[in-house]
mmCIF file of the N, C-alpha and C atoms, coordinates in Angstrom:
data_MODEL
# 
_entry.id   MODEL 
# 
loop_
_atom_site.group_PDB 
_atom_site.id 
_atom_site.type_symbol 
_atom_site.label_atom_id 
_atom_site.label_alt_id 
_atom_site.label_comp_id 
_atom_site.label_asym_id 
_atom_site.label_entity_id 
_atom_site.label_seq_id 
_atom_site.pdbx_PDB_ins_code 
_atom_site.Cartn_x 
_atom_site.Cartn_y 
_atom_site.Cartn_z 
_atom_site.occupancy 
_atom_site.B_iso_or_equiv 
_atom_site.pdbx_formal_charge 
_atom_site.auth_seq_id 
_atom_site.auth_comp_id 
_atom_site.auth_asym_id 
_atom_site.auth_atom_id 
_atom_site.pdbx_PDB_model_num 
ATOM 1   N N  . UNK A 1 1  ? 9.927   -0.402 -19.721 1.00 0.00 ? 1  UNK A N  1 
ATOM 2   C CA . UNK A 1 1  ? 10.130  1.103  -18.816 1.00 0.00 ? 1  UNK A CA 1 
ATOM 3   C C  . UNK A 1 1  ? 9.094   1.437  -17.933 1.00 0.00 ? 1  UNK A C  1 
ATOM 4   N N  . UNK A 1 2  ? 8.032   1.406  -18.706 1.00 0.00 ? 2  UNK A N  1 
ATOM 5   C CA . UNK A 1 2  ? 6.472   1.915  -18.138 1.00 0.00 ? 2  UNK A CA 1 
ATOM 6   C C  . UNK A 1 2  ? 6.229   0.946  -16.951 1.00 0.00 ? 2  UNK A C  1 
ATOM 7   N N  . UNK A 1 3  ? 6.468   0.053  -16.794 1.00 0.00 ? 3  UNK A N  1 
ATOM 8   C CA . UNK A 1 3  ? 5.877   -0.871 -15.810 1.00 0.00 ? 3  UNK A CA 1 
ATOM 9   C C  . UNK A 1 3  ? 6.885   -0.974 -14.722 1.00 0.00 ? 3  UNK A C  1 
ATOM 10  N N  . UNK A 1 4  ? 8.540   -0.760 -14.789 1.00 0.00 ? 4  UNK A N  1 
ATOM 11  C CA . UNK A 1 4  ? 8.984   -0.301 -13.743 1.00 0.00 ? 4  UNK A CA 1 
ATOM 12  C C  . UNK A 1 4  ? 8.540   1.120  -13.162 1.00 0.00 ? 4  UNK A C  1 
ATOM 13  N N  . UNK A 1 5  ? 8.430   2.124  -14.069 1.00 0.00 ? 5  UNK A N  1 
ATOM 14  C CA . UNK A 1 5  ? 8.233   3.078  -13.366 1.00 0.00 ? 5  UNK A CA 1 
ATOM 15  C C  . UNK A 1 5  ? 7.098   3.147  -12.653 1.00 0.00 ? 5  UNK A C  1 
ATOM 16  N N  . UNK A 1 6  ? 5.810   2.848  -13.164 1.00 0.00 ? 6  UNK A N  1 
ATOM 17  C CA . UNK A 1 6  ? 4.493   2.485  -12.327 1.00 0.00 ? 6  UNK A CA 1 
ATOM 18  C C  . UNK A 1 6  ? 5.007   1.669  -11.108 1.00 0.00 ? 6  UNK A C  1 
ATOM 19  N N  . UNK A 1 7  ? 5.641   0.838  -10.936 1.00 0.00 ? 7  UNK A N  1 
ATOM 20  C CA . UNK A 1 7  ? 5.777   0.025  -9.606  1.00 0.00 ? 7  UNK A CA 1 
ATOM 21  C C  . UNK A 1 7  ? 6.466   0.854  -8.929  1.00 0.00 ? 7  UNK A C  1 
ATOM 22  N N  . UNK A 1 8  ? 7.714   1.561  -9.433  1.00 0.00 ? 8  UNK A N  1 
ATOM 23  C CA . UNK A 1 8  ? 8.354   2.084  -8.299  1.00 0.00 ? 8  UNK A CA 1 
ATOM 24  C C  . UNK A 1 8  ? 7.130   3.529  -7.937  1.00 0.00 ? 8  UNK A C  1 
ATOM 25  N N  . UNK A 1 9  ? 6.354   3.844  -8.766  1.00 0.00 ? 9  UNK A N  1 
ATOM 26  C CA . UNK A 1 9  ? 5.353   4.702  -8.063  1.00 0.00 ? 9  UNK A CA 1 
ATOM 27  C C  . UNK A 1 9  ? 4.548   4.334  -7.031  1.00 0.00 ? 9  UNK A C  1 
ATOM 28  N N  . UNK A 1 10 ? 3.812   3.238  -7.487  1.00 0.00 ? 10 UNK A N  1 
ATOM 29  C CA . UNK A 1 10 ? 3.419   2.722  -6.179  1.00 0.00 ? 10 UNK A CA 1 
ATOM 30  C C  . UNK A 1 10 ? 4.071   2.414  -4.743  1.00 0.00 ? 10 UNK A C  1 
ATOM 31  N N  . UNK A 1 11 ? 5.251   2.028  -5.088  1.00 0.00 ? 11 UNK A N  1 
ATOM 32  C CA . UNK A 1 11 ? 6.104   1.940  -4.052  1.00 0.00 ? 11 UNK A CA 1 
ATOM 33  C C  . UNK A 1 11 ? 6.539   2.801  -3.131  1.00 0.00 ? 11 UNK A C  1 
ATOM 34  N N  . UNK A 1 12 ? 6.505   4.099  -3.836  1.00 0.00 ? 12 UNK A N  1 
ATOM 35  C CA . UNK A 1 12 ? 6.898   5.542  -3.373  1.00 0.00 ? 12 UNK A CA 1 
ATOM 36  C C  . UNK A 1 12 ? 5.642   5.721  -2.234  1.00 0.00 ? 12 UNK A C  1 
ATOM 37  N N  . UNK A 1 13 ? 4.494   5.743  -3.389  1.00 0.00 ? 13 UNK A N  1 
ATOM 38  C CA . UNK A 1 13 ? 3.027   5.995  -2.934  1.00 0.00 ? 13 UNK A CA 1 
ATOM 39  C C  . UNK A 1 13 ? 2.885   5.343  -1.531  1.00 0.00 ? 13 UNK A C  1 
ATOM 40  N N  . UNK A 1 14 ? 2.758   4.513  -1.376  1.00 0.00 ? 14 UNK A N  1 
ATOM 41  C CA . UNK A 1 14 ? 2.851   3.569  0.036   1.00 0.00 ? 14 UNK A CA 1 
ATOM 42  C C  . UNK A 1 14 ? 3.855   3.993  0.977   1.00 0.00 ? 14 UNK A C  1 
ATOM 43  N N  . UNK A 1 15 ? 5.105   4.310  0.921   1.00 0.00 ? 15 UNK A N  1 
ATOM 44  C CA . UNK A 1 15 ? 5.849   4.838  1.290   1.00 0.00 ? 15 UNK A CA 1 
ATOM 45  C C  . UNK A 1 15 ? 5.235   6.210  1.910   1.00 0.00 ? 15 UNK A C  1 
ATOM 46  N N  . UNK A 1 16 ? 5.152   6.835  1.498   1.00 0.00 ? 16 UNK A N  1 
ATOM 47  C CA . UNK A 1 16 ? 4.769   8.210  1.491   1.00 0.00 ? 16 UNK A CA 1 
ATOM 48  C C  . UNK A 1 16 ? 3.548   8.410  2.611   1.00 0.00 ? 16 UNK A C  1 
ATOM 49  N N  . UNK A 1 17 ? 2.680   7.212  2.056   1.00 0.00 ? 17 UNK A N  1 
ATOM 50  C CA . UNK A 1 17 ? 1.426   7.599  2.892   1.00 0.00 ? 17 UNK A CA 1 
ATOM 51  C C  . UNK A 1 17 ? 2.093   6.899  4.432   1.00 0.00 ? 17 UNK A C  1 
ATOM 52  N N  . UNK A 1 18 ? 2.703   5.903  4.382   1.00 0.00 ? 18 UNK A N  1 
ATOM 53  C CA . UNK A 1 18 ? 3.072   5.427  5.697   1.00 0.00 ? 18 UNK A CA 1 
ATOM 54  C C  . UNK A 1 18 ? 3.846   6.452  6.507   1.00 0.00 ? 18 UNK A C  1 
ATOM 55  N N  . UNK A 1 19 ? 4.742   7.424  5.743   1.00 0.00 ? 19 UNK A N  1 
ATOM 56  C CA . UNK A 1 19 ? 5.644   8.372  6.665   1.00 0.00 ? 19 UNK A CA 1 
ATOM 57  C C  . UNK A 1 19 ? 4.765   9.601  7.026   1.00 0.00 ? 19 UNK A C  1 
ATOM 58  N N  . UNK A 1 20 ? 3.811   9.863  6.351   1.00 0.00 ? 20 UNK A N  1 
ATOM 59  C CA . UNK A 1 20 ? 2.911   10.882 6.906   1.00 0.00 ? 20 UNK A CA 1 
ATOM 60  C C  . UNK A 1 20 ? 1.894   10.516 8.288   1.00 0.00 ? 20 UNK A C  1 
ATOM 61  N N  . UNK A 1 21 ? 1.443   9.132  7.956   1.00 0.00 ? 21 UNK A N  1 
ATOM 62  C CA . UNK A 1 21 ? 0.794   8.557  9.101   1.00 0.00 ? 21 UNK A CA 1 
ATOM 63  C C  . UNK A 1 21 ? 1.585   8.373  10.420  1.00 0.00 ? 21 UNK A C  1 
ATOM 64  N N  . UNK A 1 22 ? 2.735   8.070  10.458  1.00 0.00 ? 22 UNK A N  1 
ATOM 65  C CA . UNK A 1 22 ? 3.572   8.097  11.276  1.00 0.00 ? 22 UNK A CA 1 
ATOM 66  C C  . UNK A 1 22 ? 4.056   9.287  12.003  1.00 0.00 ? 22 UNK A C  1 
ATOM 67  N N  . UNK A 1 23 ? 3.878   10.426 11.609  1.00 0.00 ? 23 UNK A N  1 
ATOM 68  C CA . UNK A 1 23 ? 4.422   11.929 12.196  1.00 0.00 ? 23 UNK A CA 1 
ATOM 69  C C  . UNK A 1 23 ? 3.206   12.157 12.901  1.00 0.00 ? 23 UNK A C  1 
ATOM 70  N N  . UNK A 1 24 ? 3.877   12.817 13.851  1.00 0.00 ? 24 UNK A N  1 
ATOM 71  C CA . UNK A 1 24 ? 2.658   13.427 15.037  1.00 0.00 ? 24 UNK A CA 1 
ATOM 72  C C  . UNK A 1 24 ? 2.032   14.201 14.810  1.00 0.00 ? 24 UNK A C  1 
ATOM 73  N N  . UNK A 1 25 ? 0.803   15.001 15.284  1.00 0.00 ? 25 UNK A N  1 
ATOM 74  C CA . UNK A 1 25 ? 0.167   15.689 14.559  1.00 0.00 ? 25 UNK A CA 1 
ATOM 75  C C  . UNK A 1 25 ? 0.301   16.928 15.471  1.00 0.00 ? 25 UNK A C  1 
ATOM 76  N N  . UNK A 1 26 ? 0.117   18.237 14.783  1.00 0.00 ? 26 UNK A N  1 
ATOM 77  C CA . UNK A 1 26 ? 0.444   19.652 15.682  1.00 0.00 ? 26 UNK A CA 1 
ATOM 78  C C  . UNK A 1 26 ? -0.470  19.694 16.258  1.00 0.00 ? 26 UNK A C  1 
ATOM 79  N N  . UNK A 1 27 ? -1.761  19.490 16.572  1.00 0.00 ? 27 UNK A N  1 
ATOM 80  C CA . UNK A 1 27 ? -2.615  20.062 17.713  1.00 0.00 ? 27 UNK A CA 1 
ATOM 81  C C  . UNK A 1 27 ? -3.065  18.785 18.169  1.00 0.00 ? 27 UNK A C  1 
ATOM 82  N N  . UNK A 1 28 ? -3.516  18.887 19.406  1.00 0.00 ? 28 UNK A N  1 
ATOM 83  C CA . UNK A 1 28 ? -4.575  17.556 19.931  1.00 0.00 ? 28 UNK A CA 1 
ATOM 84  C C  . UNK A 1 28 ? -6.003  17.804 19.980  1.00 0.00 ? 28 UNK A C  1 
ATOM 85  N N  . UNK A 1 29 ? -6.584  17.364 19.042  1.00 0.00 ? 29 UNK A N  1 
ATOM 86  C CA . UNK A 1 29 ? -8.236  17.568 19.010  1.00 0.00 ? 29 UNK A CA 1 
ATOM 87  C C  . UNK A 1 29 ? -8.711  18.986 19.016  1.00 0.00 ? 29 UNK A C  1 
ATOM 88  N N  . UNK A 1 30 ? -9.806  19.078 19.937  1.00 0.00 ? 30 UNK A N  1 
ATOM 89  C CA . UNK A 1 30 ? -10.197 20.775 19.816  1.00 0.00 ? 30 UNK A CA 1 
ATOM 90  C C  . UNK A 1 30 ? -9.477  21.521 21.008  1.00 0.00 ? 30 UNK A C  1 
ATOM 91  N N  . UNK A 1 31 ? -9.225  20.922 21.723  1.00 0.00 ? 31 UNK A N  1 
ATOM 92  C CA . UNK A 1 31 ? -7.976  21.870 22.799  1.00 0.00 ? 31 UNK A CA 1 
ATOM 93  C C  . UNK A 1 31 ? -7.114  22.539 21.890  1.00 0.00 ? 31 UNK A C  1 
ATOM 94  N N  . UNK A 1 32 ? -6.521  21.352 20.966  1.00 0.00 ? 32 UNK A N  1 
ATOM 95  C CA . UNK A 1 32 ? -5.533  21.986 20.286  1.00 0.00 ? 32 UNK A CA 1 
ATOM 96  C C  . UNK A 1 32 ? -5.898  23.070 19.168  1.00 0.00 ? 32 UNK A C  1 
ATOM 97  N N  . UNK A 1 33 ? -7.159  22.841 18.967  1.00 0.00 ? 33 UNK A N  1 
ATOM 98  C CA . UNK A 1 33 ? -7.639  24.279 18.040  1.00 0.00 ? 33 UNK A CA 1 
ATOM 99  C C  . UNK A 1 33 ? -7.900  25.210 18.572  1.00 0.00 ? 33 UNK A C  1 
ATOM 100 N N  . UNK A 1 34 ? -8.567  25.345 19.907  1.00 0.00 ? 34 UNK A N  1 
ATOM 101 C CA . UNK A 1 34 ? -8.613  26.563 20.699  1.00 0.00 ? 34 UNK A CA 1 
ATOM 102 C C  . UNK A 1 34 ? -7.244  27.096 21.360  1.00 0.00 ? 34 UNK A C  1 
ATOM 103 N N  . UNK A 1 35 ? -5.941  26.393 21.737  1.00 0.00 ? 35 UNK A N  1 
ATOM 104 C CA . UNK A 1 35 ? -5.168  26.946 22.006  1.00 0.00 ? 35 UNK A CA 1 
ATOM 105 C C  . UNK A 1 35 ? -3.802  27.036 21.153  1.00 0.00 ? 35 UNK A C  1 
ATOM 106 N N  . UNK A 1 36 ? -4.482  26.454 20.121  1.00 0.00 ? 36 UNK A N  1 
ATOM 107 C CA . UNK A 1 36 ? -3.723  26.265 18.942  1.00 0.00 ? 36 UNK A CA 1 
ATOM 108 C C  . UNK A 1 36 ? -2.676  27.849 18.571  1.00 0.00 ? 36 UNK A C  1 
ATOM 109 N N  . UNK A 1 37 ? -3.468  28.871 18.414  1.00 0.00 ? 37 UNK A N  1 
ATOM 110 C CA . UNK A 1 37 ? -2.568  30.298 18.361  1.00 0.00 ? 37 UNK A CA 1 
ATOM 111 C C  . UNK A 1 37 ? -1.553  30.872 19.468  1.00 0.00 ? 37 UNK A C  1 
ATOM 112 N N  . UNK A 1 38 ? -1.950  30.343 20.540  1.00 0.00 ? 38 UNK A N  1 
ATOM 113 C CA . UNK A 1 38 ? -1.034  30.719 21.504  1.00 0.00 ? 38 UNK A CA 1 
ATOM 114 C C  . UNK A 1 38 ? 0.532   29.747 21.493  1.00 0.00 ? 38 UNK A C  1 
ATOM 115 N N  . UNK A 1 39 ? 0.360   28.376 21.386  1.00 0.00 ? 39 UNK A N  1 
ATOM 116 C CA . UNK A 1 39 ? 1.108   27.679 20.925  1.00 0.00 ? 39 UNK A CA 1 
ATOM 117 C C  . UNK A 1 39 ? 1.946   28.210 19.819  1.00 0.00 ? 39 UNK A C  1 
ATOM 118 N N  . UNK A 1 40 ? 1.527   28.540 18.873  1.00 0.00 ? 40 UNK A N  1 
ATOM 119 C CA . UNK A 1 40 ? 2.162   29.183 17.584  1.00 0.00 ? 40 UNK A CA 1 
ATOM 120 C C  . UNK A 1 40 ? 3.012   30.051 18.060  1.00 0.00 ? 40 UNK A C  1 
ATOM 121 N N  . UNK A 1 41 ? 2.292   31.400 18.752  1.00 0.00 ? 41 UNK A N  1 
ATOM 122 C CA . UNK A 1 41 ? 2.704   32.564 18.710  1.00 0.00 ? 41 UNK A CA 1 
ATOM 123 C C  . UNK A 1 41 ? 3.813   32.310 19.850  1.00 0.00 ? 41 UNK A C  1 
ATOM 124 N N  . UNK A 1 42 ? 3.929   31.678 21.286  1.00 0.00 ? 42 UNK A N  1 
ATOM 125 C CA . UNK A 1 42 ? 4.875   31.548 22.153  1.00 0.00 ? 42 UNK A CA 1 
ATOM 126 C C  . UNK A 1 42 ? 5.519   30.343 22.343  1.00 0.00 ? 42 UNK A C  1 
ATOM 127 N N  . UNK A 1 43 ? 5.234   29.551 21.650  1.00 0.00 ? 43 UNK A N  1 
ATOM 128 C CA . UNK A 1 43 ? 5.924   28.053 21.496  1.00 0.00 ? 43 UNK A CA 1 
ATOM 129 C C  . UNK A 1 43 ? 7.070   27.551 20.794  1.00 0.00 ? 43 UNK A C  1 
ATOM 130 N N  . UNK A 1 44 ? 7.078   28.531 19.510  1.00 0.00 ? 44 UNK A N  1 
ATOM 131 C CA . UNK A 1 44 ? 7.873   28.107 18.383  1.00 0.00 ? 44 UNK A CA 1 
ATOM 132 C C  . UNK A 1 44 ? 8.835   26.982 18.701  1.00 0.00 ? 44 UNK A C  1 
ATOM 133 N N  . UNK A 1 45 ? 8.553   25.694 18.674  1.00 0.00 ? 45 UNK A N  1 
ATOM 134 C CA . UNK A 1 45 ? 9.419   24.696 18.889  1.00 0.00 ? 45 UNK A CA 1 
ATOM 135 C C  . UNK A 1 45 ? 9.850   24.068 17.416  1.00 0.00 ? 45 UNK A C  1 
ATOM 136 N N  . UNK A 1 46 ? 11.239  23.599 17.561  1.00 0.00 ? 46 UNK A N  1 
ATOM 137 C CA . UNK A 1 46 ? 11.435  23.104 15.809  1.00 0.00 ? 46 UNK A CA 1 
ATOM 138 C C  . UNK A 1 46 ? 11.593  21.783 16.237  1.00 0.00 ? 46 UNK A C  1 
ATOM 139 N N  . UNK A 1 47 ? 10.809  20.879 15.349  1.00 0.00 ? 47 UNK A N  1 
ATOM 140 C CA . UNK A 1 47 ? 11.290  19.440 15.330  1.00 0.00 ? 47 UNK A CA 1 
ATOM 141 C C  . UNK A 1 47 ? 12.266  18.973 15.558  1.00 0.00 ? 47 UNK A C  1 
ATOM 142 N N  . UNK A 1 48 ? 12.212  17.942 16.417  1.00 0.00 ? 48 UNK A N  1 
ATOM 143 C CA . UNK A 1 48 ? 13.764  17.496 16.530  1.00 0.00 ? 48 UNK A CA 1 
ATOM 144 C C  . UNK A 1 48 ? 13.706  15.683 16.464  1.00 0.00 ? 48 UNK A C  1 
ATOM 145 N N  . UNK A 1 49 ? 14.833  15.353 16.483  1.00 0.00 ? 49 UNK A N  1 
ATOM 146 C CA . UNK A 1 49 ? 14.697  13.788 16.294  1.00 0.00 ? 49 UNK A CA 1 
ATOM 147 C C  . UNK A 1 49 ? 14.078  13.131 15.447  1.00 0.00 ? 49 UNK A C  1 
ATOM 148 N N  . UNK A 1 50 ? 13.252  12.180 15.867  1.00 0.00 ? 50 UNK A N  1 
ATOM 149 C CA . UNK A 1 50 ? 12.394  11.146 15.058  1.00 0.00 ? 50 UNK A CA 1 
ATOM 150 C C  . UNK A 1 50 ? 11.569  12.166 14.343  1.00 0.00 ? 50 UNK A C  1 
ATOM 151 N N  . UNK A 1 51 ? 10.896  12.842 14.421  1.00 0.00 ? 51 UNK A N  1 
ATOM 152 C CA . UNK A 1 51 ? 10.064  13.684 13.959  1.00 0.00 ? 51 UNK A CA 1 
ATOM 153 C C  . UNK A 1 51 ? 10.597  14.713 12.810  1.00 0.00 ? 51 UNK A C  1 
ATOM 154 N N  . UNK A 1 52 ? 11.875  14.911 13.189  1.00 0.00 ? 52 UNK A N  1 
ATOM 155 C CA . UNK A 1 52 ? 12.684  15.640 11.662  1.00 0.00 ? 52 UNK A CA 1 
ATOM 156 C C  . UNK A 1 52 ? 12.958  14.615 10.738  1.00 0.00 ? 52 UNK A C  1 
ATOM 157 N N  . UNK A 1 53 ? 13.078  13.590 10.985  1.00 0.00 ? 53 UNK A N  1 
ATOM 158 C CA . UNK A 1 53 ? 13.842  12.307 10.094  1.00 0.00 ? 53 UNK A CA 1 
ATOM 159 C C  . UNK A 1 53 ? 12.270  12.226 9.561   1.00 0.00 ? 53 UNK A C  1 
ATOM 160 N N  . UNK A 1 54 ? 11.312  11.814 10.095  1.00 0.00 ? 54 UNK A N  1 
ATOM 161 C CA . UNK A 1 54 ? 9.982   11.627 9.362   1.00 0.00 ? 54 UNK A CA 1 
ATOM 162 C C  . UNK A 1 54 ? 9.689   12.702 8.383   1.00 0.00 ? 54 UNK A C  1 
ATOM 163 N N  . UNK A 1 55 ? 9.838   13.788 8.625   1.00 0.00 ? 55 UNK A N  1 
ATOM 164 C CA . UNK A 1 55 ? 9.717   15.137 7.588   1.00 0.00 ? 55 UNK A CA 1 
ATOM 165 C C  . UNK A 1 55 ? 10.447  14.894 6.472   1.00 0.00 ? 55 UNK A C  1 
ATOM 166 N N  . UNK A 1 56 ? 11.647  14.857 6.869   1.00 0.00 ? 56 UNK A N  1 
ATOM 167 C CA . UNK A 1 56 ? 12.639  14.769 5.347   1.00 0.00 ? 56 UNK A CA 1 
ATOM 168 C C  . UNK A 1 56 ? 12.441  13.977 4.620   1.00 0.00 ? 56 UNK A C  1 
ATOM 169 N N  . UNK A 1 57 ? 12.181  12.626 5.348   1.00 0.00 ? 57 UNK A N  1 
ATOM 170 C CA . UNK A 1 57 ? 12.250  11.431 4.565   1.00 0.00 ? 57 UNK A CA 1 
ATOM 171 C C  . UNK A 1 57 ? 10.628  11.433 3.686   1.00 0.00 ? 57 UNK A C  1 
ATOM 172 N N  . UNK A 1 58 ? 9.809   12.474 3.955   1.00 0.00 ? 58 UNK A N  1 
ATOM 173 C CA . UNK A 1 58 ? 8.634   12.607 3.796   1.00 0.00 ? 58 UNK A CA 1 
ATOM 174 C C  . UNK A 1 58 ? 8.763   13.674 2.503   1.00 0.00 ? 58 UNK A C  1 
ATOM 175 N N  . UNK A 1 59 ? 9.750   14.653 2.632   1.00 0.00 ? 59 UNK A N  1 
ATOM 176 C CA . UNK A 1 59 ? 9.549   15.691 1.384   1.00 0.00 ? 59 UNK A CA 1 
ATOM 177 C C  . UNK A 1 59 ? 10.671  14.749 0.396   1.00 0.00 ? 59 UNK A C  1 
ATOM 178 N N  . UNK A 1 60 ? 11.143  14.103 0.945   1.00 0.00 ? 60 UNK A N  1 
ATOM 179 C CA . UNK A 1 60 ? 12.105  13.377 -0.229  1.00 0.00 ? 60 UNK A CA 1 
ATOM 180 C C  . UNK A 1 60 ? 11.190  12.336 -1.055  1.00 0.00 ? 60 UNK A C  1 
ATOM 181 N N  . UNK A 1 61 ? 10.317  11.595 -0.617  1.00 0.00 ? 61 UNK A N  1 
ATOM 182 C CA . UNK A 1 61 ? 9.450   10.492 -1.214  1.00 0.00 ? 61 UNK A CA 1 
ATOM 183 C C  . UNK A 1 61 ? 8.345   11.593 -1.999  1.00 0.00 ? 61 UNK A C  1 
ATOM 184 N N  . UNK A 1 62 ? 7.984   12.626 -1.547  1.00 0.00 ? 62 UNK A N  1 
ATOM 185 C CA . UNK A 1 62 ? 7.153   13.706 -2.324  1.00 0.00 ? 62 UNK A CA 1 
ATOM 186 C C  . UNK A 1 62 ? 7.876   14.217 -3.578  1.00 0.00 ? 62 UNK A C  1 
ATOM 187 N N  . UNK A 1 63 ? 9.214   14.357 -3.455  1.00 0.00 ? 63 UNK A N  1 
ATOM 188 C CA . UNK A 1 63 ? 9.699   14.886 -4.674  1.00 0.00 ? 63 UNK A CA 1 
ATOM 189 C C  . UNK A 1 63 ? 10.131  13.586 -5.679  1.00 0.00 ? 63 UNK A C  1 
ATOM 190 N N  . UNK A 1 64 ? 9.848   12.293 -4.932  1.00 0.00 ? 64 UNK A N  1 
ATOM 191 C CA . UNK A 1 64 ? 10.331  11.507 -5.840  1.00 0.00 ? 64 UNK A CA 1 
ATOM 192 C C  . UNK A 1 64 ? 9.063   11.088 -6.561  1.00 0.00 ? 64 UNK A C  1 
ATOM 193 N N  . UNK A 1 65 ? 7.762   11.095 -5.910  1.00 0.00 ? 65 UNK A N  1 
ATOM 194 C CA . UNK A 1 65 ? 6.496   10.778 -6.316  1.00 0.00 ? 65 UNK A CA 1 
ATOM 195 C C  . UNK A 1 65 ? 6.734   11.833 -7.568  1.00 0.00 ? 65 UNK A C  1 
ATOM 196 N N  . UNK A 1 66 ? 6.681   13.067 -7.600  1.00 0.00 ? 66 UNK A N  1 
ATOM 197 C CA . UNK A 1 66 ? 6.425   13.948 -8.481  1.00 0.00 ? 66 UNK A CA 1 
ATOM 198 C C  . UNK A 1 66 ? 7.236   13.633 -10.020 1.00 0.00 ? 66 UNK A C  1 
ATOM 199 N N  . UNK A 1 67 ? 8.597   13.230 -9.643  1.00 0.00 ? 67 UNK A N  1 
ATOM 200 C CA . UNK A 1 67 ? 9.459   13.169 -10.620 1.00 0.00 ? 67 UNK A CA 1 
ATOM 201 C C  . UNK A 1 67 ? 8.820   11.715 -11.387 1.00 0.00 ? 67 UNK A C  1 
ATOM 202 N N  . UNK A 1 68 ? 8.436   10.719 -10.827 1.00 0.00 ? 68 UNK A N  1 
ATOM 203 C CA . UNK A 1 68 ? 8.146   9.401  -11.118 1.00 0.00 ? 68 UNK A CA 1 
ATOM 204 C C  . UNK A 1 68 ? 7.068   9.625  -12.032 1.00 0.00 ? 68 UNK A C  1 
ATOM 205 N N  . UNK A 1 69 ? 5.806   10.412 -11.593 1.00 0.00 ? 69 UNK A N  1 
ATOM 206 C CA . UNK A 1 69 ? 4.574   10.966 -12.287 1.00 0.00 ? 69 UNK A CA 1 
ATOM 207 C C  . UNK A 1 69 ? 4.834   11.700 -13.313 1.00 0.00 ? 69 UNK A C  1 
ATOM 208 N N  . UNK A 1 70 ? 5.766   12.729 -13.493 1.00 0.00 ? 70 UNK A N  1 
ATOM 209 C CA . UNK A 1 70 ? 6.074   13.461 -14.667 1.00 0.00 ? 70 UNK A CA 1 
ATOM 210 C C  . UNK A 1 70 ? 6.884   12.232 -15.559 1.00 0.00 ? 70 UNK A C  1 
ATOM 211 N N  . UNK A 1 71 ? 7.636   11.793 -15.445 1.00 0.00 ? 71 UNK A N  1 
ATOM 212 C CA . UNK A 1 71 ? 8.273   10.902 -16.112 1.00 0.00 ? 71 UNK A CA 1 
ATOM 213 C C  . UNK A 1 71 ? 7.305   9.833  -16.889 1.00 0.00 ? 71 UNK A C  1 
ATOM 214 N N  . UNK A 1 72 ? 6.144   9.128  -16.079 1.00 0.00 ? 72 UNK A N  1 
ATOM 215 C CA . UNK A 1 72 ? 5.364   8.402  -16.469 1.00 0.00 ? 72 UNK A CA 1 
ATOM 216 C C  . UNK A 1 72 ? 4.589   9.219  -17.663 1.00 0.00 ? 72 UNK A C  1 
ATOM 217 N N  . UNK A 1 73 ? 4.161   10.193 -17.468 1.00 0.00 ? 73 UNK A N  1 
ATOM 218 C CA . UNK A 1 73 ? 3.039   11.002 -18.338 1.00 0.00 ? 73 UNK A CA 1 
ATOM 219 C C  . UNK A 1 73 ? 4.002   11.095 -19.813 1.00 0.00 ? 73 UNK A C  1 
ATOM 220 N N  . UNK A 1 74 ? 5.253   11.706 -19.558 1.00 0.00 ? 74 UNK A N  1 
ATOM 221 C CA . UNK A 1 74 ? 6.371   11.852 -20.897 1.00 0.00 ? 74 UNK A CA 1 
ATOM 222 C C  . UNK A 1 74 ? 6.244   10.645 -21.602 1.00 0.00 ? 74 UNK A C  1 
ATOM 223 N N  . UNK A 1 75 ? 6.077   9.354  -21.272 1.00 0.00 ? 75 UNK A N  1 
ATOM 224 C CA . UNK A 1 75 ? 6.442   8.099  -21.844 1.00 0.00 ? 75 UNK A CA 1 
ATOM 225 C C  . UNK A 1 75 ? 4.961   7.884  -22.663 1.00 0.00 ? 75 UNK A C  1 
# 
């Protein structure tokens, strides 16, 4: 049982890393850091399409990661 949980944890960890790397950044380098406040104040755009899907998958994977980690510690 422990081996199965550790294997699932590794798979979820790799998938979560991939999902985070696939998401687009919130700001574009130094210019985003300078004008970031104005974009947050006036630009309030919600995530749509692929960004929204990647965001939700990342949340699900993070919850699975937490549950698997707690399950491994309890064994």
